C-alpha positions in Angstrom: 0.0 0.0 0.0 3.0 2.3 0.4 3.1 2.4 -3.4 0.0 4.5 -3.4 1.5 7.2 -1.2 4.7 7.1 -3.2 2.8 7.5 -6.5 0.8 10.4 -5.1 3.8 12.4 -4.0 3.0 15.1 -6.4 4.9 18.1 -8.0 3.7 20.4 -10.6 5.9 18.6 -13.2 4.3 15.2 -12.3 0.9 16.3 -13.5 2.0 18.6 -16.4 0.7 21.9 -15.2 2.4 25.2 -15.8 2.5 26.3 -12.2 1.2 25.3 -8.7 -1.4 24.7 -7.3 -1.7 21.0 -8.4 -5.2 20.2 -9.3 -6.4 16.6 -9.2 -9.3 14.2 -8.6 -8.8 11.0 -6.5 -11.1 8.3 -7.8 -11.5 5.2 -5.6 -13.2 1.9 -6.5 -15.3 0.9 -3.4 -17.0 -2.1 -5.1 -17.7 -5.3 -3.2 -14.4 -7.0 -4.2 -12.6 -4.3 -2.2 -13.5 -6.4 0.9 -10.9 -8.9 -0.2 -7.9 -9.7 2.0 -4.8 -10.3 -0.1 -2.1 -12.8 0.7 0.7 -11.0 2.4 3.5 -12.4 0.2 4.4 -9.4 -1.9 3.5 -11.1 -5.2 1.1 -9.5 -7.7 0.7 -12.4 -10.2 -2.0 -14.2 -8.3 -5.2 -12.3 -8.9 -7.3 -13.1 -5.8 -7.1 -13.4 -2.0 -9.9 -14.3 0.4 -13.1 -12.4 0.6 -14.2 -11.3 4.1 -17.3 -13.2 5.2 -20.5 -11.6 6.5 -21.6 -8.0 6.5 -18.9 -5.4 7.3 -18.8 -4.1 10.9 -18.2 -0.3 10.6 -17.0 -0.2 14.2 -14.4 -3.0 13.8 -13.2 -3.0 10.2 -10.5 -5.5 9.3 -7.3 -3.5 8.6 -6.2 -6.1 6.0 -9.1 -5.4 3.7 -8.2 -3.7 0.4 -10.8 -0.9 1.2 -9.2 -0.3 4.6 -5.7 -0.2 3.1 -6.8 2.2 0.4 -8.6 4.4 3.0 -5.5 4.6 5.2 -3.2 5.6 2.3 -5.7 8.2 0.9 -6.0 9.7 4.4 -2.2 9.8 4.7 -1.8 11.4 1.3 -4.5 14.0 2.0 -2.8 15.0 5.3 0.6 15.2 3.6 -0.4 17.3 0.5 0.3 21.0 0.7 -2.5 23.4 1.4 -2.0 24.9 -2.2 -3.3 21.6 -3.7 -6.8 21.6 -5.1 -8.6 18.3 -4.8 -11.9 16.5 -5.1 -12.4 12.9 -4.0 -14.8 10.3 -5.6 -15.9 6.9 -4.4 -17.5 4.7 -7.0 -19.2 1.3 -7.3 -22.7 0.9 -8.6 -23.1 4.6 -8.1 -20.7 7.6 -7.7 -20.3 9.7 -4.5 -18.3 13.0 -4.5 -16.7 14.6 -1.5 -17.9 18.1 -2.7 -20.3 18.6 -5.6 -18.7 21.5 -7.3 -15.2 21.6 -8.7 -11.9 21.3 -6.8 -11.2 22.5 -3.2 -8.1 23.9 -1.6 -6.7 21.7 1.1 -7.2 24.1 4.0 -7.0 22.6 7.5 -10.8 22.4 7.7 -11.0 20.8 4.2 -8.4 18.2 5.2 -10.5 17.3 8.2 -13.6 17.1 6.1 -11.9 15.0 3.5 -10.6 12.5 6.1 -14.1 12.2 7.5 -15.5 11.5 4.0 -12.9 8.9 3.2 -13.3 7.2 6.6 -17.0 6.4 5.8 -16.2 4.4 2.6 -17.7 0.9 2.6 -17.2 -1.7 -0.1 -20.2 -2.9 -1.9 -21.7 -3.0 -5.4 -20.2 -3.3 -8.9 -17.3 -1.6 -10.6 -18.9 1.1 -12.8 -15.7 2.7 -14.0 -17.4 4.3 -17.0 -19.8 6.2 -14.7 -16.9 7.2 -12.4 -14.9 8.7 -15.2 -17.9 10.4 -16.8 -18.4 12.1 -13.5 -14.7 12.8 -13.0 -14.5 14.7 -16.3 -17.2 17.0 -15.0 -15.0 18.2 -12.1 -14.0 21.6 -13.3 -10.4 22.5 -13.1 -8.9 19.0 -12.6 -5.6 18.4 -14.5 -5.2 14.8 -13.6 -7.1 11.8 -12.1 -5.7 9.1 -9.8 -7.9 6.0 -10.4 -7.6 3.1 -7.9 -9.4 -0.2 -8.6 -9.2 -3.9 -8.0 -11.5 -5.3 -10.7 -12.8 -5.2 -14.2 -15.3 -2.4 -15.2 -18.7 -4.2 -14.7 -22.4 -3.6 -14.7 -22.9 -6.7 -12.5 -24.1 -10.2 -13.0 -21.1 -11.1 -15.1 -21.8 -8.2 -17.5 -18.4 -6.5 -18.1 -18.2 -3.0 -19.5 -16.3 -3.2 -22.8 -12.9 -1.4 -22.2 -13.1 0.2 -25.6 -16.2 2.1 -24.6 -14.3 3.6 -21.8 -11.3 4.4 -24.0 -13.7 6.1 -26.4 -15.3 8.1 -23.6 -11.8 9.3 -22.4 -10.7 10.1 -26.0 -13.8 12.2 -26.6 -13.5 14.1 -23.3 -9.8 14.7 -23.7 -10.1 16.3 -27.1 -10.6 19.5 -25.0 -9.7 18.7 -21.4 -6.3 16.9 -21.9 -6.5 15.2 -18.5 -3.8 12.7 -17.5 -5.0 9.5 -15.8 -2.7 7.7 -13.4 -4.0 4.2 -12.6 -3.3 2.1 -9.6 -4.3 -1.6 -9.3 -4.9 -4.0 -6.4 -4.8 -7.7 -7.1 -7.7 -8.7 -9.3 -7.6 -5.4 -11.3 -7.8 -5.6 -15.1 -4.2 -4.5 -15.4 -4.2 -4.6 -19.2 -7.1 -2.1 -19.3 -5.6 0.1 -16.6 -2.2 0.2 -18.2 -3.8 1.1 -21.6 -6.0 3.8 -20.0 -2.9 5.4 -18.4 -0.9 5.2 -21.6 -3.8 6.7 -23.6 -3.7 9.9 -21.5 0.1 10.2 -20.8 -0.2 8.9 -17.2 1.3 5.8 -15.5 0.1 2.5 -14.1 1.3 1.2 -10.7 0.6 -2.0 -8.8 -0.7 -1.6 -5.2 0.9 -4.3 -3.1 
């Protein structure tokens, strides 16, 4: 999980903007598979670990769950980013949830506290509607890059995958004007071929989350 924090150590050059402040959207997959506990062996070739049984207990979350690892790292990143950074945060599964509805927001002390509270409430459930997430992310005014974290294939549920090409077409259409770079980060089980290609398409980078 430290790879996430390392990848999100941002400078203006990293995200191809002319000057600070850095402006970005953090987009986190909170689908049901994020309740998986991965084997702690450092390898990324095996796609699956064990899925936590029973309904989640919000008062006693298992720290080994992918969702809990992602939340910890996102919170650490938010706390570490300079106040000049402008951010919005999105959680997505079957539907999309934004931290703040309009645009990007400077990371003042109050906004950092609010962002940490928003992230802390994430729960893993639903499907991986990556197309809806990106469609919403492109509506965030002022963003210069996205950081997309996921552990699965884009899906509408019940075994109905979303064709990757439809997402590439969406990104191509939006980026004719917006020119947003997408950095993708994949847990075990992620469609790494799709996520690598999505990053490459926009001039971003792909990273494994271990």
